[in-house]
C-alpha positions in Angstrom: -164.2 -30.6 -11.2 -164.2 -27.4 -9.2 -161.6 -25.7 -7.1 -162.7 -25.1 -3.6 -161.4 -22.7 -1.0 -161.5 -24.2 2.5 -161.5 -21.9 5.5 -159.0 -23.0 8.2 -157.1 -21.7 11.1 -153.3 -21.9 11.9 -152.2 -25.2 13.6 -149.4 -25.4 16.1 -146.2 -27.4 15.6 -145.7 -26.9 11.9 -142.1 -25.7 12.1 -139.8 -27.7 9.7 -136.7 -29.4 11.1 -133.4 -30.1 9.4 -135.3 -31.9 6.5 -138.9 -30.9 6.4 -141.8 -31.4 8.7 -142.0 -34.7 10.5 -144.8 -35.8 12.9 -146.7 -38.9 13.8 -148.7 -40.2 10.9 -152.0 -39.7 12.7 -151.1 -36.0 13.2 -150.9 -35.6 9.4 -154.1 -37.5 9.0 -155.9 -35.0 11.3 -158.3 -32.4 9.9 -156.6 -29.7 7.8 -153.1 -30.6 9.1 -151.5 -31.8 5.8 -153.5 -29.3 3.7 -152.5 -26.3 5.9 -148.8 -27.2 5.6 -149.0 -27.8 1.8 -150.7 -24.5 1.3 -148.1 -22.8 3.4 -145.4 -24.5 1.3 -146.9 -23.2 -1.9 -147.3 -19.7 -0.5 -143.8 -19.8 1.1 -142.1 -20.5 -2.2 -144.0 -17.7 -4.0 -147.0 -19.7 -5.3 -147.1 -22.5 -7.8 -149.2 -21.0 -10.5 -147.8 -22.1 -13.9 -145.1 -24.1 -12.3 -144.0 -27.7 -12.8 -143.5 -29.9 -9.7 -142.1 -33.4 -9.0 -144.1 -35.4 -6.4 -143.3 -38.7 -4.8 -142.3 -40.5 -1.6 -140.9 -43.5 0.1 -144.2 -45.5 0.2 -144.7 -45.4 3.9 -148.3 -45.4 5.3 -150.4 -42.4 4.1 -147.9 -41.8 1.2 -150.5 -42.6 -1.5 -153.4 -40.7 0.1 -151.2 -37.6 0.9 -150.0 -37.6 -2.8 -153.6 -37.3 -4.0 -154.2 -34.4 -1.7 -151.1 -32.6 -2.8 -152.0 -33.1 -6.5 -155.5 -31.8 -5.9 -154.1 -28.8 -4.1 -151.4 -28.1 -6.8 -154.1 -28.2 -9.5 -156.3 -25.8 -7.5 -153.3 -23.5 -6.9 -152.7 -23.3 -10.7 -149.7 -25.6 -11.2 -149.3 -26.5 -14.9 -147.8 -30.0 -14.5 -146.9 -32.6 -11.9 -144.4 -35.3 -12.5 -145.2 -38.2 -10.2 -143.5 -41.5 -9.5 -145.6 -44.5 -10.4 -147.7 -45.5 -7.4 -146.5 -42.3 -5.8 -143.1 -43.8 -5.2 -139.7 -42.0 -5.6 -136.6 -42.3 -3.6 -135.3 -38.9 -2.4 -132.2 -38.9 -4.6 -134.3 -40.1 -7.6 -136.7 -37.2 -7.0 -133.8 -34.8 -6.8 -132.5 -36.2 -10.1 -135.9 -35.7 -11.8 -136.2 -32.1 -10.5 -132.8 -31.3 -12.0 -132.9 -33.2 -15.3 -136.5 -32.2 -16.1 -135.7 -28.6 -15.0 -138.8 -28.3 -12.9 -139.6 -25.6 -10.4 -139.0 -27.9 -7.4 -140.7 -30.9 -5.8 -142.5 -32.3 -2.8 -141.0 -35.3 -1.2 -143.0 -37.4 1.2 -140.8 -39.2 3.7 -139.7 -39.3 7.3 -136.4 -40.8 6.0 -135.0 -43.4 8.4 -137.9 -43.1 10.9 -140.3 -46.0 11.3 -143.5 -46.1 9.2 -147.1 -47.1 9.8 -150.3 -45.6 11.0 -148.9 -45.2 14.5 -145.4 -44.3 13.4 -143.9 -41.4 11.5 -144.6 -39.3 8.4 -142.9 -36.3 6.8 -143.0 -33.8 3.9 -140.5 -31.4 2.5 -140.1 -29.0 -0.4 -137.0 -29.3 -2.6 -135.9 -26.4 -4.7 -135.2 -26.2 -8.5 -131.6 -27.3 -7.9 -133.0 -30.5 -6.5 -131.9 -29.8 -2.9 -133.9 -29.3 0.3 -135.3 -25.8 0.9 -132.8 -23.5 2.6 -133.5 -22.0 6.0 -134.8 -18.7 4.4 -137.5 -20.7 2.6 -138.4 -23.0 5.5 -138.7 -20.0 7.7 -141.1 -18.3 5.2 -143.1 -21.5 5.1 -143.3 -21.6 8.9 -144.3 -18.0 9.2 -147.1 -18.7 6.7 -148.4 -21.6 8.8 -149.0 -19.1 11.6 -151.3 -16.8 9.5 -153.0 -19.2 7.2 -156.8 -18.8 7.0 -157.7 -20.9 3.9 -156.3 -23.4 1.5 -157.3 -24.3 -2.1 -158.1 -27.8 -3.3 -159.7 -29.4 -6.4 -162.8 -31.4 -5.8 -162.0 -34.3 -8.1 -161.7 -38.1 -8.2 -158.2 -39.5 -7.3 -155.7 -39.9 -10.1 -154.8 -43.4 -11.2 -151.1 -43.4 -10.3 -150.5 -47.0 -11.3 -150.3 -46.4 -15.0 -147.3 -44.7 -16.6 -148.4 -42.0 -19.0 -150.1 -38.6 -19.0 -153.5 -37.6 -17.7 -155.1 -34.4 -16.4 -156.4 -33.2 -13.1 -158.5 -30.2 -13.8 -156.2 -27.8 -15.8 -153.0 -29.5 -14.6 -151.2 -32.2 -16.5 -150.1 -35.2 -14.5 -147.2 -37.2 -15.9 -146.7 -40.6 -14.2 -143.2 -41.9 -14.7 -141.1 -45.0 -13.9 -139.5 -44.1 -10.6 -136.4 -46.1 -11.3 -135.4 -45.8 -14.9 -133.9 -42.3 -15.0 -131.9 -43.0 -11.8 -130.4 -46.2 -13.2 -129.3 -44.2 -16.3 -127.6 -41.7 -14.1 -125.7 -44.4 -12.2 -124.6 -45.9 -15.5 -123.0 -42.5 -16.5 -121.1 -42.3 -13.2 -119.8 -45.8 -12.6 -118.1 -48.6 -14.5 -120.9 -51.1 -14.6 -118.8 -53.5 -16.8 -115.9 -53.6 -14.3 -118.3 -54.1 -11.3 -120.2 -56.8 -13.2 -117.0 -58.7 -14.0 -116.0 -58.5 -10.3 -119.4 -59.9 -9.3 -119.2 -62.6 -12.0 -115.8 -63.4 -10.7 -117.1 -64.5 -7.4 -117.8 -61.4 -5.2 -120.9 -62.1 -3.2 -123.0 -59.0 -2.4 -125.7 -58.5 0.1 -127.9 -55.4 0.0 -130.6 -54.9 2.7 -133.3 -52.5 1.5 -135.1 -52.8 4.9 -138.5 -53.1 3.2 -138.1 -49.5 2.1 -137.8 -47.6 -1.2 -134.4 -48.7 -2.4 -135.5 -52.3 -3.0 -136.6 -51.7 -6.7 -133.6 -49.5 -7.4 -131.1 -52.1 -5.9 -132.7 -55.0 -7.8 -132.7 -53.0 -11.1 -129.0 -52.2 -10.7 -127.3 -55.0 -8.7 -129.3 -57.9 -9.9 -130.6 -56.9 -13.4 -127.8 -54.6 -14.6 -124.7 -56.0 -12.8 -125.7 -59.7 -12.8 -125.8 -60.4 -9.0 -127.9 -63.4 -8.3 -131.5 -63.3 -7.1 -131.6 -62.9 -3.4 -128.7 -60.4 -3.4 -131.3 -57.7 -2.4 -133.0 -58.7 0.8 -136.2 -57.1 2.2 -136.6 -55.6 -1.2 -140.3 -54.9 -1.4 -141.3 -51.4 -0.1 -144.0 -51.8 2.6 -146.2 -49.1 4.2 -144.9 -50.1 7.7 -141.4 -51.3 6.4 -142.4 -54.7 7.5 -142.1 -53.6 11.1 -138.5 -52.7 10.6 -136.8 -49.5 11.7 -135.4 -48.5 8.3 -132.2 -46.8 9.6 -129.1 -48.4 8.2 -126.9 -48.7 11.2 -125.5 -51.6 13.2 -128.3 -51.5 15.7 -131.3 -51.6 13.3 -129.7 -53.4 10.3 -128.9 -56.3 12.7 -129.7 -59.1 10.2 -127.1 -57.8 7.8 -124.6 -57.2 10.6 -125.0 -60.7 11.9 -124.4 -62.1 8.4 -121.4 -59.9 7.7 -119.8 -60.7 11.0 -120.5 -64.4 10.7 -118.2 -67.2 9.4 -119.7 -67.2 5.9 -119.9 -63.5 5.3 -120.4 -62.2 1.7 -117.5 -60.1 0.3 -119.6 -56.9 0.5 -122.6 -55.8 2.5 -124.7 -52.6 2.4 -128.0 -51.2 3.6 -130.1 -48.2 2.9 -132.9 -46.4 4.7 -136.6 -45.4 4.3 -136.3 -42.9 1.5 -133.0 -44.1 0.0 -130.7 -41.3 1.0 -128.6 -43.1 3.6 -126.2 -46.0 3.5 -124.2 -48.4 5.6 -121.1 -50.2 4.2 -119.8 -53.4 5.7 -117.1 -55.9 4.7 -116.5 -59.3 6.1 -116.0 -58.7 9.9 -115.4 -55.0 9.0 -117.9 -52.3 9.7 -117.1 -49.0 8.0 -118.1 -45.9 9.9 -119.8 -43.2 7.8 -117.0 -40.8 8.5 -114.4 -43.3 7.3 -116.6 -44.1 4.3 -116.6 -40.5 3.3 -112.8 -40.3 3.6 -112.2 -43.5 1.6 -114.5 -42.3 -1.2 -112.7 -38.9 -1.2 -109.3 -40.6 -1.6 -110.5 -43.0 -4.4 -113.3 -41.2 -6.2 -111.1 -40.6 -9.3 -111.3 -44.3 -10.0 -115.0 -44.0 -11.0 -115.6 -42.7 -14.6 -117.9 -39.8 -13.4 -115.1 -38.4 -11.2 -112.0 -39.3 -13.3 -110.9 -35.6 -13.3 -110.8 -35.5 -9.5 -112.9 -33.6 -6.9 -113.4 -29.9 -6.9 -113.5 -30.0 -3.1 -115.2 -31.8 -0.2 -117.6 -30.9 2.6 -118.7 -32.5 5.8 -121.1 -31.7 8.6 -119.4 -30.3 11.7 -120.1 -33.4 13.9 -118.6 -35.7 11.2 -115.1 -36.8 11.9 -112.1 -35.0 10.5 -110.9 -38.1 8.6 -111.8 -36.5 5.2 -110.0 -33.3 6.1 -106.6 -35.0 5.9 -107.5 -36.6 2.6 -108.5 -33.1 1.2 -105.2 -31.8 2.5 -103.3 -34.5 0.7 -105.2 -33.9 -2.5 -104.7 -30.2 -2.3 -108.4 -29.4 -2.4 -110.7 -27.4 -0.1 -112.6 -29.0 2.8 -115.7 -27.2 4.1 -117.4 -27.7 7.5 -121.1 -27.0 7.7 -124.0 -27.5 10.1 -125.9 -30.8 10.1 -128.5 -30.9 7.3 -127.9 -31.6 3.6 -129.4 -28.2 2.6 -126.2 -26.6 3.8 -124.2 -28.4 1.1 -126.4 -27.1 -1.7 -124.8 -23.7 -2.0 -121.3 -25.1 -2.1 -122.2 -27.6 -4.8 -124.1 -25.0 -6.9 -121.2 -22.6 -6.6 -118.8 -25.3 -7.9 -116.8 -25.5 -4.7 -117.3 -29.1 -3.8 -118.0 -32.4 -5.6 -118.4 -34.7 -2.5 -120.3 -34.3 0.7 -121.0 -36.4 3.8 -122.5 -36.6 7.2 -121.8 -39.0 10.0 -125.5 -39.9 10.1 -124.9 -42.4 7.2 -125.3 -39.9 4.5 -122.9 -39.5 1.6 -123.4 -38.0 -1.9 -121.9 -35.9 -4.6 -123.0 -33.1 -7.0 -124.8 -35.5 -9.3 -127.9 -34.6 -7.3 -128.5 -32.3 -4.3 -129.4 -35.0 -1.8 -127.4 -37.7 -0.1 -127.7 -40.9 -2.0 -127.5 -44.4 -0.5 -127.3 -46.5 -3.7 -124.8 -44.1 -5.2 -122.5 -44.7 -2.2 -122.8 -48.5 -2.6 -121.9 -48.3 -6.2 -118.9 -46.0 -5.5 -117.6 -48.6 -3.0 -118.1 -51.4 -5.6 -116.4 -49.3 -8.3 -113.4 -48.7 -6.0 -113.2 -52.4 -5.1 -113.3 -53.3 -8.8 -110.6 -50.8 -9.8 -108.2 -51.7 -7.0 -108.9 -55.4 -6.6 -109.0 -54.9 -2.9 -111.6 -56.0 -0.3 -113.3 -53.7 2.2 -111.0 -54.7 5.1 -107.9 -54.2 2.8 -109.1 -50.7 1.7 -109.7 -49.7 5.3 -106.3 -50.9 6.5 -104.5 -49.1 3.6 -106.4 -45.9 4.3 -105.6 -45.9 8.1 -102.0 -46.8 7.4 -101.7 -43.7 5.2 -103.9 -41.2 7.1 -104.2 -42.5 10.6 -107.5 -43.6 12.2 -110.1 -41.3 13.5 -111.8 -43.4 16.2 -115.3 -42.1 16.1 -118.7 -42.9 17.6 -122.2 -41.4 18.0 -124.3 -42.0 21.1 -128.0 -41.3 20.7 -130.3 -40.7 23.7 -133.8 -40.9 22.2 -137.2 -39.5 23.1 -135.9 -37.3 26.0 -138.5 -34.9 27.4 -138.0 -31.7 25.4 -137.8 -29.6 28.6 -135.0 -31.7 30.0 -133.1 -31.7 26.8 -133.4 -27.9 26.5 -132.2 -27.5 30.1 -129.2 -29.7 29.5 -128.2 -27.7 26.4 -128.7 -24.4 28.3 -126.6 -25.6 31.2 -123.9 -26.8 28.8 -123.8 -23.5 27.0 -123.4 -21.7 30.3 -120.2 -23.7 31.0 -118.4 -23.0 27.7 -116.6 -19.8 28.6 -114.9 -21.4 31.6 -113.9 -24.7 30.0 -110.7 -23.8 28.1 -107.6 -24.7 30.1 -109.5 -27.1 32.4 -108.2 -30.6 33.1 -110.8 -33.2 32.5 -109.5 -36.7 33.0 -106.4 -37.1 30.9 -107.3 -34.1 28.7 -106.9 -30.4 28.7 -109.7 -28.4 27.0 -108.3 -26.3 24.2 -111.5 -24.7 22.9 -115.2 -24.8 23.6 -117.9 -23.1 21.6 -121.5 -23.2 20.3 -120.9 -23.7 16.6 -122.1 -21.0 14.2 -121.8 -21.2 10.4 -121.3 -18.4 8.0 -122.2 -19.6 4.4 -119.3 -18.6 2.2 -121.6 -18.3 -0.8 -124.6 -16.3 0.3 -123.3 -14.9 3.6 -126.2 -16.3 5.7 -125.4 -17.2 9.3 -126.8 -20.2 11.3 -126.4 -20.1 15.0 -126.4 -22.8 17.8 -125.6 -25.7 15.5 -124.0 -27.8 18.2 -121.7 -27.5 21.2 -118.1 -28.4 20.5 -115.4 -29.2 23.1 -112.0 -29.8 21.7 -109.1 -31.1 23.7 -105.4 -30.5 23.2 -104.1 -33.1 20.7 -107.4 -33.0 18.7 -109.7 -35.3 20.6 -113.2 -33.8 20.9 -116.9 -34.3 21.6 -119.9 -32.6 20.1 -123.4 -32.3 21.5 -126.6 -31.3 19.6 -130.3 -32.0 19.5 -131.5 -33.8 16.4 -134.2 -32.3 14.2 -135.3 -35.5 12.6 -137.3 -37.2 15.4 -141.1 -36.9 16.1 -141.3 -37.7 19.8 -139.5 -35.5 22.4 -135.9 -34.8 21.7 -133.0 -36.9 20.5 -129.7 -35.9 22.1 -126.7 -36.8 20.0 -123.2 -37.1 21.5 -120.4 -37.4 19.0 -116.9 -38.6 20.1 -113.6 -38.6 18.2 -109.9 -39.3 18.7 -107.1 -39.6 16.1 -104.6 -42.4 16.5 -101.8 -43.0 14.0 -100.2 -45.9 15.8 -102.9 -48.2 17.1 -105.2 -49.0 14.1 -107.1 -52.1 15.3 -108.7 -51.0 18.6 -112.4 -51.5 19.4 -113.8 -48.0 18.9 -115.7 -47.8 22.2 -112.5 -48.9 24.0 -110.4 -46.4 22.1 -112.8 -43.6 23.0 -113.4 -44.6 26.6 -111.5 -41.5 28.0 -113.3 -39.2 25.7 -116.7 -40.7 26.6 -115.9 -40.3 30.3 -114.8 -36.7 29.8 -117.9 -35.8 27.9 -120.2 -37.3 30.5 -118.3 -35.3 33.2 -118.8 -32.1 31.3 -122.4 -32.6 30.1 -124.0 -34.4 33.0 -126.4 -36.4 30.8 -127.4 -38.7 33.6 -128.1 -35.9 36.0 -130.2 -34.0 33.5 -132.1 -36.9 31.9 -131.8 -39.9 34.2 -130.3 -41.8 31.3 -127.2 -43.9 32.1 -126.6 -45.3 28.7 -127.5 -44.4 25.1 -130.3 -46.0 23.2 -128.2 -46.4 20.0 -124.5 -46.5 19.5 -123.0 -46.1 16.0 
């Protein structure tokens, strides 16, 4: 085995987005593309000589091959040990847990999250810090700058490691420890939740359906729901991770998890339904004929988290991304705890959790989690809901009605316009920003604009500032819309339009109907059709 230094040149398009670098799989399979970025990551974090890293991914196409490349490069760059999920598999929250509990120097996670997988679909890679969370902007900026000057990378010329066998082996001078990807995560969940109470509820007749969408959470859900909690075989559907996710789009929302939605909205619906995404960090919660929006889910969890053993002493505080609805804000006020508003991207929650300011965080994009790891966590959210149901004896619809009766209902929706030509999307945002100063005081439909701004975030822990994190237009009375371009796609730009209105009297309206005036006002201000030619969103959640 010999370490080789390969001469290379910088490659365009290697700027990380909100959660690492995502491109089409064939781009990553191109000459030097993955290797360049991995070397830039190693250099951007100050080198990996003598360090211990966690490595794993969601099992999508190219996951196994890319893992071998990363291991060979880590060995050549002097890493002392790599902890790898068996068969190169690790859910994102499980990887975060391993980084934290094994006190490593960080980790490399291979995933494009909720994006489709396959040779002609999407792939992604990101570096997570020693706290288990995604690299902050300062680090991702350093990685990107390094991609622009890179002239060589280092890789070991060696046979691939057999990742199918749990145990320890060596790759050159680097120790490779292959671990069960599920076991440590299940132990963590046992510490946080009342498995006995949940198991009794299931044994008492609660039917559960968990759609793993042919992605990474299948083995985790089976180990917990079926093996540990006693749910019958078949509770977990689409439970085998596949390189192309079985042709599914592993995004747990009503559009893509349509099989689950059809069952939950049907006459013989189970008592509880849930789905997770490609790498296991997102979740969707559904009751019989009752879809729970991610913003409402965050608020309900905040109001009831003390019912779970791991949170019996209450929450330190809560945080939400700016586009997420303000439902959790009123819960925090009632509990007398702080509520923080951050840009989109889980990395912004890390400082707040590390500083002991918050215990619970959430995003409207189907991500919820707590300070047990530094990533959002789909299976964790499912177990939290089951724990709340077991402790209260209430169904999902009953919990939602009780919550809205107490706090009011934030009618909320997100409209996604996908794969817009980047130039058109940028022109739309530029035009919208140019209108902001003149919007306050204007009448738009039944509304009067109270404030309009381009959101900027000042981190209360480290003082860093993040600009242009989304345009906000808030109307008198609290209704609002938010517009931003997503950083998680791989083709063109995804324009996300977020819509919200609080109603404390009418709690059973259809959300799109309740938001009709806000939708019309947003379209009037933004001019989506004029800029993009799109008359309707591709996905509504």
